[in-house]
N, C-alpha and C positions, 0 to 999 in steps of 0.2 A: 755271976748272978743272973737268974732268969727274970726277964722283964714280964711284968704282969699284963695280961691282955685285958683291955678295957672294952666297954660297950661301943664306944666311938670307933675303935679299931675294927670291930666286927662289922659295923654298919658301913664304914668306908670301903672295906674289902668286898662287901656284897654289892655296893653300887658299881665298883670297878668291874666286877665279874659280869654284872648285868649289862654294862655298856659294851663289853667285848662281844656279848652274844647278839646284840642288836644288829640286824641286817641293814646295810645302807643301800638304797635303791637309786639307780639312775633311770629317770623316765625319758624316753625318746618319743617325740611326736612329730609328725610331718603330714602336710597336705598340700597338694597343688591347687591352684585357683580353680582349674576345671573340675577336679574331683569334689571340691567343696561345693561348687555350684550344682553338680549333677547328683552327688550322693548325699550331701547334707550333713556329713560328719565334720564339724569344724575342729580346728586344732585346739581351741579352748575346751571343747567338750571332751576331747581325748584326754587332756590334762586333768580335767575334773574327775573323770571316771577312774583314771589310774591313781590319782592322789587319794581318792576315797578308798580304793583297794589297799593301798599301803597303810592307811590309818587303821582299817579293820583288821589287818594282819599284824599290826604292831611293828611295821617297818619305818625306818627313818628315810625321808627323801633327801638324797645327797644334792641333786640338782635336776631341773627339768631342761632338757636339750630340745629345742624346737626349731625346725626348719619350716618357715611359713612361705607358702606359694612356690615351692621348689619341687621339681620332678624327681622321681626316685631312680631315674636312669643312671645318673652319675654320682659317685661318691665324692669326687673332687669338687663338685659344685654345691656341696651341702656343708656349710661351715660348722653348724651345730653338731652334725655327725662326726666330722673330723675332730672337733674338740673333745667329744665323748670318747672316741677311740684313743686319743692321746692320754686322757685321764684314766682310761682302762689300763693302759700300759703302766701307769703310776699306781695302780691298784687302789684307787680312791673310793671304790664302791664294790659291793658284793653281788648285786643283781642288776640286770638291765631289763626293764619292763616296757613293752610296747602294746598299743591297742590291737594291732594286727601285724602279722609277720611282714607283709609287703610294705609296711611303713619303714622298716629298716632297710630293705633292698628288694627290688623286683627281679633282679637277675640271680639265679640260684647259685652261680659261682661266687658272686660278690657276697651273698648271704652266708654261704658256708665259710668263706674266708673270715668274715667278721666274727661269726660265732666261734671259729677256731681260735681267733685272737682272745676272745673272752675266756675260752677254756684254758688257754696257756697261762692266763693270769687269775685262774680260779674264780671266775665270774660266771654266774648262772644267767641263762637267757629265758625269759618267759613272755608269752603272748596272752593278753587279757581275754580276747574273744575266742581264741582257738584252743584254750585250755591245755596247752602242752608246755613242757619244760625240758631242759637239757642236762639235768642233774643225774638222771638215771639212763641206763641203756635203752629201756623201752621209750623213754621220753625223747632220746636222740633219734630213734628210728621214726617215731611219729613226726618229729620235726622235719626230718629229711623228706618224708613222704609229702608233708604239707607244703614244703618249699617247692618240690617238683610240680605239685598240682597247681600252686600259685603261678609259677612261671608258665605252665601250659595254658592256664586261663588268660594270662596277660598276652601271650603270643596269639591266642585265638582271637581275642578282642582286637589286637593290632592288625591281624590279617583281614578281619571283617571291616574294620575302618578303612583299610587300604582298598579293599574291593569296592566299597561305597564311593570312595574318592575317584577311583578309576572309572566307575560308572558315570559319575557326575561329569568327569572330563570328556568322556565319549559323547555326552549329551551337549557339550559346548559350554558347560558351567565352570566357573572359576573356583579353584581350590587353593590358590596361592595367597600370599600376603600382599603387602603394598608394592606398587610398581609405578615408576615415574610416568606421568601422562594421564593417570587415572586415579579416581577416588573410589573407595569401597562403599557400596550401598548395601545395607543389611536386608537380606531376603529370607531370613529364618522364619519358618512356619511356626505358628503358635503351638506350643507343646513340644517342639523339637529341642533336644538337649544340645545338639551340636550347631554352632553358628555357621550360617551360609551367607556369602556375599556375592555381589555383582559388580563388575567394572563399569564405571561411568566416567566419561572424559572430563579431565581437569584442563580447561582450555589454556591456562597460563603455562602449565607443565607440558602440554601437547605442543606448544610453540617451540619449546626447548628441544623436544624430540624431533620435530620437523627440521629445525635448524641443524641438528647433528647429522641427519640423513642428507640434508642439502649440501653441507660442507663435504661429507664423505664422497658422495656421488660426483662432486666437482673435482675430485682427485686429491683432496687433502688427507693426510694421515692422522692416526689416533692422537699423537702428542700435539700436533698443530691444532686439531679440533678442540682438545681439552683446553689449551691455552686461549684459543679464540673465544669459546663460549664462557670461560671463566672471566675473561676481560669484559665481555659484553654483559656480565651480571647474571648469567644463568646459574642456577644451583640445582643440586640433586634433591631427592625426595626428603632428605633430612636436613636440607639447607647447607650441605657441605659442597665445596668445589669439586669439579669432575676430575677423575683420574683417567689414565690410559685404559685401565682394565674396565672401568665403568662405561666408557665410550664403546669399547668392543662388545661388552655384554648387551648394550642397547641395540647396536647394529645387528646382533645375531638373534634378537628376540622376536619371534613371529607374532607375539601378542599385538604388535603395532599394525598388523594388517588384518586384525580381527580373528586371529587363530588362538586356540588353546593348546599349549604344549605341556604335557605332564608325564611324570615318571621317567625323566631323562637320566637320573642317577638312582640306581637301585641300592638297597641296603645302606642308606646314608648313615645311619647310626654307627654301623660297624666299620664300613669301608670308606666313608666320606666321599671324596671325588674319584675313588679308584674304580668303581663299578659302573661304567657307562652303558646305558641301555641302547643297543643299536636300533631298536624299533619303539621309540616312545610314542605315546598317544599324541596325535596331531589332528585336531578337529576344528571345524568352523565354530567360532564362539558366538555367544549371545551379545557380546559388546560391539561397539562401533570401532572401526579402524581409524588410526590417526594418520597413516601414510598410505599412498596408493600402491597397488600391486606392481606397477611399472617401476616406481622408485625402489621398492623392496628388491625386485629382481636385479635391478642395476647394482644395488649395494651388495647383494650376495655374489654377483659375478666378480666384482672387484675384490671382495673378501677371498674368493677362491683363487683368483690370480695372485694376490699378494701372499697367500699361504704357501704358494709354490715357489717362493723366492729361493734362490740357491743358498745352501749352507756353505760355510767356509770350508774349503778343502785344504788340508795341510796348514791350517791357520797358525799353528803354534811353532812351526819349524822354519819359516822364512820371514825375515823382518818386515817386508813391505806388502805382505798380503793384507788386503783391506784398505791400506793407505794408498796404494797405487790404483788409479782409476782407468777404466776402459774409455778410450777416446770416442767410441761410438754410442754406447748406451749409459755410460757413467757407473756401471756396476763395479764392485770391488774386484781387483785382479787376484787370482789364486794360482797355485803352482800346477803346472802341467809338465809331463815328462815324455820325452821321445827316446827311443833306443835306436841308434845308428850302428850298422854293421860296417866295420872297417875292412880295408883290403886284406889284412892279415887274418881275418876271420873273427877277431875279437869284437865285442859289443861295447859301445860307449853310450852312457845315459846323459842326455842333455836336458837341463831344466829351464823352463820358461815361466814367465808370468803371463797368464792368459785370462780372458774375460770370464768371470764366474758364471754369468748367465749362459754363455755359450757352452761352458764346461758341463753345466747341469741340464740344459734344456735344448741344446743343439742349435743349428744354423737358422731355425725358424725364428729365433729370438734375437740372436746377434752373431757376430763372427769371432774367430779366435783372438785376433789382434795381439798376437804373442810378441813378447820382447824377451831376449835372453836374460835370464836371472843374474848370471855372473857379471855381464856387461852393465846392466841397469844398476846393480848394487855398487859396482866400482865407480860409475859415473856420479851417483848420488853422494857417496862418501867423499869423493873428490871435491864436489861442489860445496859440501858442508865444511870441508877443511879450508877451502879458499875463502869462504865467507867468514870463518872464524879468525883468519889471519890478515885479511885485506881491510885495512882501516878506512880507506876511501870508500869502499863498497858499503861498509857499515854506516859511515856518515851519510852517504846518499840515501840509504834505506831509512835511516832515522829521520832525516828531513822529510822524505816523501810520506812516511807513515804519520808523523806528527801533523803535517800540513793537511793531509787527507782526512785525518780524524777530526781535526778542528773544523774543517768546512762541513763535514757530515753532521757534526754535533749542533751546528748553529740553528737549523730549523726546529729541532726538538727543544733546544733551550728557549728559543723565541716563543714557541707555543706554550711552554711551561710557564714562562714569565707572564704572558698575556692572561692565562687562566688564573694564575695566582693573584694577579692584580684585580681581576674581576671578582674573585672570592673575597678579597679584602674589602672591596667596595660594598659588597653585599653585607658583610659583617658590620660595616659602619652604618649602613641603612638600618640594620637591625637595632643597633645601639641608639640611633637617633629616634626611632619609633618608640623605644622604651623611655627615652627622655621626654618625648612629647606627651606620653601617657602620664608620667610623673608630674609634669607641669600642667596637667588637666587640659591640654590642648586637644587631645583626642580621647574618645571613650574606650572602655575596655573591649567592646565589640569591634571597634575600628582597629584597635591594637591587634586583636586576634586575627582579623582579616589580613592586615599588613604582614604580620609575622608568618601567617600561613603561606602567602605568596612568596615572601623572601626565602623561607625555608625550602620551598619547592625549587626555587632557582638555585639555591646553594647545593641542594642534593643533585641537581642536574650537572652543575659545574664539577662537583666532586667526582661524579661518575665519569665525566670526560677526563678528569685528572688522573684517575687510577692507572690506565695503561701508560700515560705519559710519565708518571712517577716511576713505573717499572723500567721504562726506557732510560730515564735519567739515572737510575741506580746502576744501569749497565754501562754507562759512559765511563771512559777512562779519565780518572781525575788527576793523573800525573802524566808527564811526557816520558817516553822511553829515551835513554841516552846511550852513547857509545860504550861507556864502561859497563853498563848493565848487560848489553848484548854480548860483549866480549867475555864477561864472566860466565854467562849462561852457556855459550858455545864452548868455551874452554873446559868447563866442568862436564859438559855433555860428552866431549871426546874422551876425557879421562875416565868417566864412568863406563863408557862404551868399551874401551880397551880392557877394563878390569872385569867386564861381564864374562862369566864362565859359560853360561848356557845361552842358546839361541832364544829361549823364552825371555831371559833378562834383557837381551838386545832388543827384542820385539817390544818390550815394555817401554824402554827408553825412546825408541823410534816413535811409537804412537803418542808418547807424552809430548814430544817437541814438534812433530810433523803432523799437520792437519790433513794434507792431501798432496799427492803427486800425480800429475797428469802427463799423458804421452800424446804425441800428435799422430796424424794419419800415416806418417812415415815410420812409425814405431820407434820414435826417439823421445827421450825425456823432454817434456815441454816446459813444465814449471814445478817448483818445489815450494809448497806453502808452509812457512814456519809459523807456529803459533806461540804467542807469549801470553800466559794467563797466570792466575794465582798458583795453580799446581806447579807450573814450570818454574816460577820464581821461588816457590817454597822448596822445590827439589834441588835446583841448581845454583842458588845464590846463598851466601852467608847470611844476608839480611833475612831471607825467608826462613832459613834454618833456625836462626836465633829467635825470631819473633819476639824480641825484647822491647820493641818500641811501637807506639801507635802510629804506624805509617800507612801508606796507601794500599799495602798488601791486604788489608782488611776489607777493602772495597772491591766490588766486582771488577774484573780486569780481563780484557780479551783483545788481542791485537793479532792480525794475520797479515803477512806480507810474502811476496813471491821472490825467489832467487832467480 
């Protein structure tokens, strides 16, 4: 039986067919803060114009994807664009509409890749102001030409901007951003679109810069300087503690002697740190210097000397390179080889540990101070074996280490207790002042005055406590014992014998031995064994299990000599 078609069926089919024909449009809008300020086309205005266009043409807006205040250089840094591309792969719309092509991408390669993704998913691309589309061959040709022209214009603008900044640098003007020791003073002329600034000394930050140069020129290294200035309460431009790399950057920056350095790294966008300019702009600046020329030259001389420190030679093939120390200069010993000719005409290679400074820089720095590698290694392993099996030696070392540590800890503990007691007294004074105010003994003004003085004293005590707390944390909270040392040394020997490669042996050696010294007679003088968290974790069952809340969680470091 044939079903009779009703008017409702016809109307329903017409609506369905009409819905299928409606184009769904994804609107993409983007503007950087600079562009909006200079050109005046806000992101809201882009959305309004594009939405009106969709309404006039009978299109349905699927979604507006907007990246606000974001540059068009990188796709990865534009979340709205990334979301739109993901939705395009799901075919959630039929057309992508932008106000201008460069809103989508400024790089022609990125632009073509994006449009190709649209094409693969049967999505058209249109630009409102440039009046082109990619649905026809002619439209695609126009699009490619427009994209090439847009990139040419962008590169031309970029080159002009760079030329202008180079000219400013050669005039001694500041082009960079924020730098420790200085504040930025706005010097932008009226009507100028691009902002210009001048460096003005920030005295508080300048004291930090001077302190860093003072410590470095007195012979202290990067890490020690970072620790010192952090403990003294100095902080970087953003209020963060100093790192080794930050200290090095400050010491190498000529801005602190009143110089402008610019264009050190070329093609930063594409090559980042890889393209170093051998001849950057270096010009006397308009700003005041923070440190003197004498201090700067002294610091640069030290930097140059330390940059020429010897690299490790054959560091991975002999177990005691770096651990064995030169008796004359303290540098790490490295491997040196000599070839001796025997009576029968054959040649024999003999290996030594020699001073690394002498090996790399000659006798003007140090002397060879060589020691036969085979004899040194045999002696060290024999001493380690004796130590692991001699119970009386272990007991003597345990008693000496525990006694020495206890006596060394006392001054720190005493100072910590004194400052903590002082802090408690100040807190009680604070509470007493509050009670006096509540009992109407003192006025609100008097309370504020007292609390202000007390809080200032508390802040000073807490500042003094900071480095003491760090030292307290590093104290050993438990004593070492005979069983612990025997377990560590026994497991060390087992692991060493099982080591297949010399690299594995080297790792075990550097884990348990802090330093080996030799005397002027070129004999082993001392072997410093270190016990710390890493050693206990590696060589003891207690450390391997980590099943209980024991002292291994606390900082732990003990060194003693054989």
